C-alpha positions as a Markdown table, in Angstrom:
| # | Residue | x | y | z |
|---|---|---|---|---|
| 1 | Met | 20.5 | 2.2 | 25.5 |
| 2 | Ser | 21.9 | 1.1 | 22.2 |
| 3 | Gly | 21.6 | 3.3 | 19.1 |
| 4 | Tyr | 19.0 | 1.0 | 17.5 |
| 5 | Ser | 17.0 | 0.7 | 20.7 |
| 6 | Arg | 16.9 | 4.4 | 21.1 |
| 7 | Arg | 15.8 | 4.9 | 17.5 |
| 8 | Arg | 13.0 | 2.2 | 18.0 |
| 9 | Phe | 11.9 | 3.9 | 21.2 |
| 10 | Leu | 11.7 | 7.2 | 19.5 |
| 11 | Thr | 9.8 | 5.7 | 16.5 |
| 12 | Leu | 7.3 | 3.9 | 18.6 |
| 13 | Gly | 6.8 | 7.1 | 20.7 |
| 14 | Thr | 6.0 | 9.0 | 17.5 |
| 15 | Ala | 3.5 | 6.3 | 16.4 |
| 16 | Ala | 1.9 | 6.3 | 19.8 |
| 17 | Leu | 1.2 | 10.1 | 19.6 |
| 18 | Ala | -0.1 | 9.6 | 16.1 |
| 19 | Val | -2.5 | 6.8 | 17.2 |
| 20 | Gly | -3.6 | 8.8 | 20.2 |
| 21 | Ala | -4.3 | 11.8 | 18.1 |
| 22 | Leu | -6.9 | 9.6 | 16.1 |
| 23 | Gly | -9.1 | 9.2 | 19.2 |
| 24 | Asn | -10.8 | 5.9 | 19.8 |
| 25 | Met | -8.8 | 3.8 | 17.3 |
| 26 | Arg | -8.6 | 0.2 | 18.2 |
| 27 | Pro | -6.3 | -1.9 | 15.9 |
| 28 | Leu | -7.9 | -5.0 | 14.5 |
| 29 | Arg | -6.1 | -8.3 | 14.6 |
| 30 | Ala | -6.1 | -10.7 | 11.6 |
| 31 | Ala | -4.1 | -13.9 | 11.3 |
| 32 | Glu | -4.3 | -13.8 | 7.5 |
| 33 | Pro | -4.1 | -10.9 | 5.2 |
| 34 | Ala | -7.5 | -9.6 | 4.0 |
| 35 | Ala | -8.0 | -9.4 | 0.2 |
| 36 | Asp | -10.4 | -6.6 | 0.3 |
| 37 | Ser | -10.4 | -3.1 | 1.8 |
| 38 | Ser | -12.9 | -3.9 | 4.4 |
| 39 | Gly | -10.3 | -5.9 | 6.3 |
| 40 | Ala | -7.3 | -3.9 | 5.3 |
| 41 | Met | -8.8 | -0.4 | 6.0 |
| 42 | Pro | -10.8 | -0.6 | 9.1 |
| 43 | Lys | -13.3 | 2.2 | 9.8 |
| 44 | Ser | -15.3 | 3.1 | 12.9 |
| 45 | Gly | -17.4 | 6.1 | 13.5 |
| 46 | Gly | -16.3 | 7.8 | 10.3 |
| 47 | Val | -12.6 | 7.4 | 11.4 |
| 48 | Phe | -10.1 | 5.4 | 9.3 |
| 49 | Gln | -8.1 | 3.3 | 11.7 |
| 50 | Ile | -4.6 | 2.0 | 11.7 |
| 51 | Ala | -4.6 | -1.7 | 10.9 |
| 52 | Pro | -1.8 | -3.8 | 12.5 |
| 53 | Leu | 0.6 | -5.6 | 10.2 |
| 54 | Pro | -0.5 | -9.2 | 9.5 |
| 55 | Tyr | 3.0 | -10.4 | 10.5 |
| 56 | Ala | 5.7 | -9.5 | 13.1 |
| 57 | Tyr | 7.9 | -6.4 | 12.3 |
| 58 | Asp | 10.9 | -8.6 | 11.7 |
| 59 | Ala | 9.1 | -11.3 | 9.6 |
| 60 | Leu | 10.1 | -9.9 | 6.3 |
| 61 | Ala | 13.9 | -9.9 | 7.1 |
| 62 | Pro | 16.3 | -10.0 | 5.5 |
| 63 | Ser | 14.5 | -8.5 | 2.5 |
| 64 | Ile | 13.0 | -5.7 | 4.6 |
| 65 | Asp | 14.5 | -5.1 | 8.0 |
| 66 | Glu | 12.7 | -4.6 | 11.2 |
| 67 | Glu | 13.6 | -1.0 | 11.7 |
| 68 | Thr | 12.3 | -0.1 | 8.2 |
| 69 | Met | 9.0 | -1.8 | 9.0 |
| 70 | His | 8.5 | 0.1 | 12.3 |
| 71 | Leu | 9.3 | 3.4 | 10.5 |
| 72 | His | 7.1 | 2.7 | 7.5 |
| 73 | His | 4.1 | 1.3 | 9.4 |
| 74 | Asp | 4.2 | 3.2 | 12.8 |
| 75 | Lys | 5.3 | 6.6 | 11.4 |
| 76 | His | 4.5 | 7.0 | 7.7 |
| 77 | Tyr | 1.4 | 5.0 | 7.4 |
| 78 | Ala | 0.1 | 6.3 | 10.8 |
| 79 | Ala | 0.7 | 9.8 | 9.7 |
| 80 | Tyr | -1.3 | 9.3 | 6.5 |
| 81 | Ala | -4.2 | 8.0 | 8.6 |
| 82 | Lys | -4.1 | 10.9 | 11.0 |
| 83 | Lys | -3.9 | 13.6 | 8.3 |
| 84 | Leu | -6.7 | 11.9 | 6.3 |
| 85 | Asn | -8.9 | 11.9 | 9.4 |
| 86 | Asp | -8.0 | 15.5 | 10.2 |
| 87 | Ala | -9.1 | 16.5 | 6.7 |
| 88 | Leu | -12.3 | 14.7 | 7.2 |
| 89 | Glu | -13.0 | 16.6 | 10.4 |
| 90 | Ser | -13.0 | 19.6 | 8.3 |
| 91 | Ala | -15.6 | 18.1 | 5.9 |
| 92 | Pro | -17.8 | 15.9 | 8.0 |
| 93 | Glu | -20.2 | 15.4 | 5.1 |
| 94 | Leu | -17.6 | 13.1 | 3.7 |
| 95 | Lys | -17.2 | 10.7 | 6.6 |
| 96 | Ser | -19.7 | 8.3 | 5.4 |
| 97 | Lys | -17.9 | 7.6 | 2.2 |
| 98 | Ser | -15.5 | 4.7 | 1.8 |
| 99 | Ile | -11.9 | 5.3 | 1.0 |
| 100 | Glu | -12.6 | 4.1 | -2.6 |
| 101 | Glu | -15.3 | 6.6 | -3.0 |
| 102 | Leu | -13.2 | 9.4 | -1.8 |
| 103 | Leu | -10.3 | 8.6 | -4.1 |
| 104 | Ala | -12.4 | 7.7 | -7.2 |
| 105 | Asp | -13.9 | 11.3 | -7.4 |
| 106 | Thr | -11.3 | 13.6 | -6.0 |
| 107 | Ala | -12.5 | 16.3 | -8.4 |
| 108 | Ser | -15.8 | 16.5 | -6.4 |
| 109 | Leu | -14.1 | 17.0 | -3.1 |
| 110 | Pro | -14.3 | 20.5 | -1.4 |
| 111 | Lys | -11.3 | 22.4 | -2.6 |
| 112 | Ala | -10.2 | 23.1 | 1.0 |
| 113 | Val | -9.5 | 19.4 | 1.7 |
| 114 | Arg | -9.0 | 18.0 | -1.9 |
| 115 | Lys | -5.2 | 18.0 | -1.7 |
| 116 | Ala | -5.1 | 16.5 | 1.8 |
| 117 | Ile | -7.4 | 13.7 | 1.0 |
| 118 | Arg | -5.8 | 12.9 | -2.3 |
| 119 | Asn | -2.4 | 12.7 | -0.8 |
| 120 | Asn | -3.1 | 11.2 | 2.6 |
| 121 | Gly | -6.1 | 9.1 | 1.5 |
| 122 | Gly | -3.9 | 7.8 | -1.3 |
| 123 | Gly | -1.2 | 7.0 | 1.2 |
| 124 | Tyr | -3.6 | 5.3 | 3.5 |
| 125 | Tyr | -5.2 | 3.2 | 0.8 |
| 126 | Asn | -1.9 | 2.3 | -0.9 |
| 127 | His | -0.1 | 1.2 | 2.3 |
| 128 | Ser | -3.1 | -0.7 | 3.7 |
| 129 | Leu | -2.9 | -2.9 | 0.7 |
| 130 | Phe | 0.9 | -3.0 | 0.5 |
| 131 | Trp | 1.2 | -4.8 | 3.9 |
| 132 | Arg | -1.0 | -7.4 | 2.6 |
| 133 | Trp | 0.9 | -7.8 | -0.7 |
| 134 | Met | 3.8 | -9.2 | 1.4 |
| 135 | Thr | 4.2 | -12.3 | 3.5 |
| 136 | Pro | 7.0 | -14.1 | 5.1 |
| 137 | Asn | 5.8 | -17.3 | 3.3 |
| 138 | Gly | 5.9 | -16.1 | -0.3 |
| 139 | Thr | 5.0 | -18.7 | -2.9 |
| 140 | Gly | 7.3 | -17.2 | -5.6 |
| 141 | Lys | 4.8 | -17.0 | -8.3 |
| 142 | Pro | 1.0 | -16.8 | -8.8 |
| 143 | Glu | -1.3 | -19.9 | -9.5 |
| 144 | Gly | -4.7 | -20.3 | -11.0 |
| 145 | Lys | -6.5 | -17.7 | -13.0 |
| 146 | Leu | -4.2 | -14.9 | -12.4 |
| 147 | Ala | -1.1 | -17.0 | -13.4 |
| 148 | Ser | -2.9 | -17.8 | -16.7 |
| 149 | Ala | -3.8 | -14.2 | -17.3 |
| 150 | Ile | -0.2 | -13.1 | -16.6 |
| 151 | Asp | 1.1 | -15.6 | -19.1 |
| 152 | Glu | -1.5 | -14.7 | -21.7 |
| 153 | Thr | -0.7 | -11.0 | -21.3 |
| 154 | Phe | 3.0 | -10.8 | -20.8 |
| 155 | Gly | 4.2 | -14.2 | -22.4 |
| 156 | Asn | 5.3 | -15.7 | -19.1 |
| 157 | Phe | 5.9 | -14.9 | -15.5 |
| 158 | Asp | 9.5 | -14.1 | -15.9 |
| 159 | Ala | 8.7 | -11.6 | -18.6 |
| 160 | Phe | 6.1 | -10.0 | -16.3 |
| 161 | Lys | 8.6 | -9.7 | -13.5 |
| 162 | Thr | 11.2 | -8.1 | -15.8 |
| 163 | Ala | 8.7 | -5.5 | -17.2 |
| 164 | Phe | 7.2 | -4.7 | -13.7 |
| 165 | Ser | 10.8 | -4.3 | -12.2 |
| 166 | Lys | 11.8 | -2.0 | -15.0 |
| 167 | Glu | 8.8 | 0.2 | -14.5 |
| 168 | Ala | 9.4 | 0.3 | -10.8 |
| 169 | Ala | 13.1 | 1.2 | -11.1 |
| 170 | Asp | 12.4 | 3.9 | -13.7 |
| 171 | Ile | 9.9 | 5.9 | -11.6 |
| 172 | Phe | 11.3 | 9.4 | -11.4 |
| 173 | Gly | 11.3 | 10.4 | -7.6 |
| 174 | Ser | 8.7 | 8.8 | -5.4 |
| 175 | Gly | 5.7 | 6.7 | -6.5 |
| 176 | Trp | 4.3 | 3.2 | -7.0 |
| 177 | Ala | 4.4 | 0.5 | -9.5 |
| 178 | Trp | 1.2 | -1.5 | -10.1 |
| 179 | Leu | -0.3 | -4.5 | -11.8 |
| 180 | Ile | -3.9 | -3.6 | -12.4 |
| 181 | Leu | -7.0 | -4.9 | -14.1 |
| 182 | Asp | -8.0 | -2.2 | -16.4 |
| 183 | Gly | -11.5 | -1.1 | -17.5 |
| 184 | Ala | -11.4 | -3.5 | -20.4 |
| 185 | Gly | -10.7 | -6.5 | -18.2 |
| 186 | Lys | -7.0 | -6.8 | -19.2 |
| 187 | Leu | -3.9 | -6.9 | -17.1 |
| 188 | Glu | -1.6 | -3.9 | -17.3 |
| 189 | Ile | 1.5 | -2.6 | -15.6 |
| 190 | Thr | 1.3 | 1.1 | -14.7 |
| 191 | Thr | 3.0 | 3.6 | -12.4 |
| 192 | Thr | 1.6 | 6.5 | -10.3 |
| 193 | Pro | 3.5 | 9.4 | -8.7 |
| 194 | Asn | 3.6 | 10.3 | -5.1 |
| 195 | Gln | 0.6 | 8.5 | -3.3 |
| 196 | Asp | -1.7 | 8.4 | -6.2 |
| 197 | Ser | -3.4 | 5.2 | -7.0 |
| 198 | Pro | -4.9 | 3.6 | -10.2 |
| 199 | Ile | -8.4 | 4.0 | -8.6 |
| 200 | Met | -8.1 | 7.7 | -8.7 |
| 201 | Asp | -9.9 | 9.9 | -11.2 |
| 202 | Val | -6.5 | 11.7 | -11.7 |
| 203 | Ala | -4.7 | 8.4 | -12.7 |
| 204 | Glu | -3.2 | 8.2 | -16.2 |
| 205 | Thr | -4.3 | 4.6 | -16.3 |
| 206 | Lys | -7.3 | 3.6 | -14.2 |
| 207 | Gly | -8.0 | 0.2 | -13.0 |
| 208 | Lys | -8.3 | -2.2 | -10.0 |
| 209 | Pro | -4.9 | -2.7 | -8.2 |
| 210 | Leu | -3.9 | -6.3 | -8.0 |
| 211 | Leu | -0.3 | -5.9 | -6.8 |
| 212 | Gly | 1.6 | -2.7 | -5.9 |
| 213 | Leu | 5.2 | -1.9 | -4.9 |
| 214 | Asp | 6.1 | 1.2 | -2.9 |
| 215 | Val | 9.3 | 2.8 | -4.2 |
| 216 | Trp | 9.3 | 5.8 | -2.0 |
| 217 | Glu | 12.7 | 6.1 | -0.4 |
| 218 | His | 11.2 | 5.5 | 3.2 |
| 219 | Ala | 10.3 | 2.0 | 2.0 |
| 220 | Tyr | 14.0 | 0.9 | 1.5 |
| 221 | Tyr | 16.6 | 3.5 | 2.2 |
| 222 | Leu | 17.7 | 2.4 | 5.6 |
| 223 | Lys | 18.9 | -1.0 | 4.1 |
| 224 | Tyr | 19.4 | -0.4 | 0.4 |
| 225 | Lys | 20.4 | 3.3 | 0.4 |
| 226 | Asn | 20.0 | 4.6 | -3.1 |
| 227 | Val | 20.2 | 1.2 | -4.7 |
| 228 | Arg | 16.4 | 0.9 | -5.6 |
| 229 | Ala | 17.0 | -2.1 | -7.9 |
| 230 | Asp | 18.3 | -4.2 | -5.0 |
| 231 | Tyr | 15.2 | -3.5 | -3.1 |
| 232 | Ile | 13.0 | -4.4 | -5.9 |
| 233 | Lys | 14.8 | -7.7 | -6.4 |
| 234 | Ala | 14.6 | -8.6 | -2.7 |
| 235 | Trp | 10.9 | -7.8 | -2.6 |
| 236 | Trp | 9.7 | -10.4 | -5.2 |
| 237 | Pro | 10.2 | -13.5 | -2.8 |
| 238 | Leu | 7.8 | -11.6 | -0.3 |
| 239 | Val | 4.9 | -11.2 | -2.6 |
| 240 | Asn | 1.7 | -12.7 | -1.3 |
| 241 | Trp | 0.3 | -14.0 | -4.5 |
| 242 | Lys | -2.9 | -15.3 | -2.7 |
| 243 | Thr | -3.9 | -11.7 | -1.9 |
| 244 | Ala | -3.2 | -10.7 | -5.5 |
| 245 | Ser | -5.1 | -13.7 | -6.9 |
| 246 | Asp | -8.0 | -13.0 | -4.5 |
| 247 | Leu | -8.1 | -9.4 | -5.8 |
| 248 | Tyr | -8.1 | -10.5 | -9.4 |
| 249 | Asp | -11.0 | -12.9 | -8.9 |
| 250 | Thr | -13.0 | -10.2 | -7.1 |
| 251 | Ala | -12.2 | -7.6 | -9.8 |
| 252 | Arg | -13.3 | -10.1 | -12.4 |
| 253 | Gly | -16.6 | -10.3 | -10.6 |
């Protein structure tokens, strides 16, 4: 067995154990990325399920390689889902809540599970959207109302890309860079540490996520090593601007 095949076998084995531990979780299939959490974050019987990628594991190559996608989706994302559901088993009164409801009011969560839900619920929420913010058929730039709003806010699309890329590159340690619609209905670039999200009550800048970039090392280290800037540059052609535009239209109401 080759080195890659062995690593892939071990990765898939780990993912299978994680999925099995979640009980009756049946992945949903979708030909097109969903623009809302109901499709991106399936839930059944109070259990948050692992949604499959909306494309093949190798579809984003060469920007993101197949092995990274297996590790990122089958190991990291699956682990967030498992640990989130484990925490909810300890607080069954929370099982009826959506992921947005859980994260928007972490201060009210029982202390015994607050940290686990914040970290793993955030990881589940962020990654569920992240898969759908990428596509092998990236359009390169947004169109319609979101494009107009970006031009109005940042001057032009290139200026937005530069500002977003800088924020992502400058995150100290692990975290996310975001384009959000804030409470005043304005676009804003912001960042969060770890697996925090702009929808959380602990977020420095709250808002509706329209686009997010994962800059944890597990998202890029196999291919780009410590050169985060190269990963960020390679990510832009993958952006699914339809998903971002749909989220913008929904957030605008």
